C-alpha positions in Angstrom: 3.4 17.3 2.8 0.2 19.5 2.0 0.4 21.0 -1.1 -0.6 24.6 -1.2 -3.4 26.2 -2.3 -5.9 24.2 0.1 -7.4 26.8 1.6 -10.9 25.8 -0.5 -10.3 22.0 1.4 -12.9 21.6 4.3 -11.7 18.8 6.5 -15.3 18.6 8.6 -16.9 17.6 4.9 -15.3 14.3 5.0 -17.2 13.4 8.0 -20.8 14.4 6.7 -21.9 10.5 7.4 -23.3 10.1 10.7 -21.8 6.7 11.1 -18.3 6.8 9.8 -15.6 8.2 11.9 -12.6 6.8 10.7 -11.3 7.1 7.1 -8.4 5.2 5.6 -7.3 4.7 1.6 -9.1 1.1 1.4 -7.5 -1.7 0.4 -9.4 -4.1 -2.1 -9.5 -7.9 -1.6 -13.0 -9.9 -2.3 -15.0 -9.5 -5.1 -17.6 -7.2 -3.5 -14.6 -4.4 -2.6 -13.3 -4.7 -6.1 -17.0 -4.1 -6.9 -17.4 -0.8 -4.9 -14.1 0.5 -5.8 -14.8 0.3 -10.0 -18.6 2.0 -9.4 -16.9 4.3 -7.3 -13.8 5.2 -10.0 -16.5 5.4 -12.7 -18.4 8.4 -10.6 -15.5 10.1 -9.9 -14.5 9.7 -13.7 -17.8 11.5 -14.8 -18.2 14.2 -12.7 -17.5 17.7 -13.2 -15.9 19.2 -10.4 -13.3 15.9 -9.0 -12.4 17.3 -5.2 -12.3 15.2 -2.2 -15.7 15.4 -1.2 -16.8 14.1 -4.5 -14.8 11.2 -4.2 -15.7 10.6 -1.2 -19.6 10.8 -2.0 -19.2 8.0 -4.9 -17.2 5.7 -2.6 -20.1 5.9 0.2 -22.6 6.0 -2.4 -21.1 2.7 -3.8 -20.4 1.1 -0.7 -23.9 1.5 0.6 -25.4 0.2 -2.4 -22.9 -3.0 -2.5 -22.0 -3.6 1.6 -18.6 -4.8 1.8 -16.6 -5.0 5.3 -12.7 -3.6 3.8 -11.5 -7.3 5.0 -8.3 -6.3 3.5 -7.7 -3.2 6.1 -6.6 0.3 4.8 -3.4 2.0 4.4 -2.6 3.1 7.7 0.1 6.0 7.1 -2.7 8.4 6.5 -5.6 8.0 8.2 -8.6 10.6 9.1 -10.3 10.5 12.3 -13.1 12.8 14.0 -12.9 12.7 17.4 -16.4 10.3 18.9 -16.7 7.1 20.7 -16.6 5.0 17.7 -13.1 6.5 16.7 -11.9 5.7 20.7 -12.8 2.3 20.1 -11.1 1.6 16.9 -7.8 2.8 18.3 -8.3 0.5 21.1 -8.6 -2.5 18.8 -5.7 -1.3 16.6 -3.5 -1.0 19.9 -4.7 -4.4 21.5 -4.0 -6.1 18.0 -0.6 -4.3 18.1 0.8 -6.0 21.0 3.9 -6.7 22.8 4.3 -9.9 20.8 4.4 -8.7 17.8 6.9 -5.9 19.3 9.1 -8.7 20.2 8.6 -10.1 16.4 9.6 -7.2 15.1 13.1 -7.1 17.0 13.7 -10.1 15.8 12.9 -10.0 12.3 12.7 -6.4 11.5 12.0 -7.0 7.9 8.5 -8.8 8.7 6.5 -5.7 7.6 3.5 -8.1 8.8 4.5 -7.5 12.5 4.5 -3.5 12.0 1.7 -1.3 12.7 0.0 -1.7 9.1 0.2 -5.5 9.6 -1.6 -5.4 12.9 -4.6 -3.6 11.0 -4.7 -5.5 8.3 -5.1 -8.4 10.9 -7.7 -6.2 12.6 -9.8 -5.9 9.5 -9.8 -9.1 8.6 -11.3 -10.6 12.0 -13.7 -8.0 11.7 -14.8 -9.0 8.5 -15.0 -12.6 9.4 -16.9 -12.0 12.5 -14.3 -12.9 15.1 -14.6 -9.2 16.7 -18.0 -6.9 17.2 -17.0 -3.6 16.7 -18.8 -0.4 16.4 -16.5 1.4 14.2 -16.2 0.9 10.3 -13.6 2.4 8.0 -14.8 4.7 4.9 -12.7 5.5 2.1 -10.0 8.2 2.1 -9.9 9.9 -1.6 -6.7 9.0 -2.9 -6.2 12.6 -3.6 -5.5 13.1 0.5 -2.9 10.1 0.6 -1.1 10.5 -2.5 1.4 7.2 -2.2 3.1 7.4 -6.2 4.2 4.1 -5.9 1.6 1.8 -7.6 0.0 2.6 -10.9 -3.7 4.3 -9.9 -5.6 6.3 -11.9 -7.1 9.6 -10.3 -8.7 12.7 -10.8 -8.7 16.1 -9.1 -6.1 18.0 -7.1 -3.8 16.3 -4.9 -3.9 17.8 -1.9 -1.4 15.5 0.2 1.6 13.8 -0.4 2.7 10.9 1.6 5.8 9.4 -0.6 9.0 9.8 0.9 11.0 9.2 -2.3 9.9 12.8 -3.0 11.5 14.2 -0.5 14.6 16.5 -1.9 18.3 16.1 -0.2 18.2 16.5 3.3 21.6 18.9 2.9 18.9 21.5 1.5 17.4 24.3 3.3 14.0 24.2 4.7 13.0 26.7 1.9 14.4 24.8 -0.7 12.9 21.8 0.4 9.4 23.0 0.5 10.1 24.6 -3.0 11.1 21.2 -4.3 7.9 20.1 -2.8 5.7 22.5 -4.2 7.2 22.0 -7.8 6.1 18.0 -7.0 2.4 19.1 -6.1 2.9 21.6 -8.9 3.3 18.8 -11.7 0.6 16.6 -10.1 -1.8 19.0 -10.7 -1.1 20.6 -14.0 -4.5 19.1 -15.3 -6.6 18.1 -12.1 -10.2 17.7 -14.4 -8.0 14.7 -16.3 -7.6 11.3 -15.3 -4.2 10.5 -15.1 -1.5 7.7 -13.6 1.7 9.2 -12.3 4.3 7.2 -10.3 7.8 7.9 -9.0 9.2 5.5 -11.4 7.4 7.1 -15.1 8.3 10.8 -16.4 7.7 13.5 -15.0 7.9 12.4 -11.3 10.9 10.7 -12.0 12.7 13.9 -12.2 12.2 14.5 -8.7 13.5 11.1 -7.3 17.2 10.4 -6.7 18.6 7.1 -7.3 19.7 6.9 -3.1 15.7 7.6 -2.3 14.0 5.4 -5.2 12.1 2.8 -3.3 12.7 -1.1 -4.9 10.3 -2.9 -6.4 9.9 -6.5 -4.0 10.8 -9.5 -6.1 8.1 -12.2 -5.5 8.6 -16.3 -5.9 5.7 -17.8 -7.9 4.6 -20.2 -5.5 2.7 -23.4 -8.2 -0.9 -24.0 -7.4 -1.0 -27.5 -7.3 -0.6 -29.2 -4.1 1.7 -32.2 -5.5 4.0 -29.2 -7.0 4.1 -27.3 -4.1 4.9 -30.0 -1.9 8.1 -30.5 -4.8 8.4 -26.4 -4.4 9.0 -26.9 -0.6 11.3 -29.7 -0.8 13.4 -28.1 -3.5 16.0 -25.2 -2.7 14.7 -21.9 -3.7 17.5 -19.8 -2.5 18.5 -16.9 -4.6 22.5 -16.7 -3.8 24.7 -19.3 -4.4 25.6 -21.2 -1.3 23.0 -19.5 0.8 23.1 -20.2 4.3 19.1 -21.1 5.9 19.8 -21.9 9.7 22.9 -23.8 10.2 22.7 -26.4 7.2 24.3 -24.9 4.2 22.0 -25.6 0.9 22.9 -26.1 -2.7 21.4 -23.3 -4.9 19.8 -24.1 -8.0 22.6 -22.0 -9.8 25.1 -24.5 -8.3 23.0 -27.4 -9.6 23.0 -26.5 -13.0 26.6 -25.6 -12.8 27.4 -29.5 -11.4 25.5 -30.7 -14.1 27.1 -29.1 -16.9 30.3 -30.0 -15.0 29.0 -33.4 -15.3 27.9 -33.9 -18.8 31.1 -32.6 -19.9 33.2 -35.4 -17.5 31.1 -37.9 -19.9 31.3 -36.9 -23.4 35.4 -36.7 -22.8 35.2 -40.2 -21.3 33.1 -41.5 -24.4 
């Protein structure tokens, strides 16, 4: 959703660099990429006029001084593209990575996000970074002001222009006019102090007041895997299911909760017999 008062935003200025025809919010994985992100954010924090053009200049200058290849890819939900032969090559490579095999995998396991278009873009960037494919395209950074996700804590400065978060959408029962008023209020809250560095997520106030319980995304729970090789093998052998008696394939497994309950019962029996 485009926030109002975007008359001064010049999208052509996003592509002042002749070698960059594709821009996206880059994920940072390697040390060089983190160094680029740190240098660019320091540049943005020091700027007196924090605009998307200023942010792009900061990121492009940092990327020129610390060469990096966007190994982890970019957020594929909002990408700015200038029509050119390089952009056509990028789209062609992305589509070829997002093959029929991936579509079949999605049908088998819809919860596996690695098989969607975002996963294809990440794999493509990883291959390009490791030299497995030859490409003429380069992904430049798209400022957070033009791809506001509001899920992870991210410090930003300037006026937000583009909302990219389903959780901020109001109820579908409202009229189009009321929905627009709701999103405009979100934009006003975000841009209350554009010249200050701030962190606003949908989990914290004041944005939390615009998010209903039904459309608020759940934070994923990840299992911690041990780093030691011997412990990793032991980790694979033991059961890691979350629910008691969870089915894995055709074999019923015993969860850690059931094991603890069984051990407690055995200890009680031993004490009584003693």
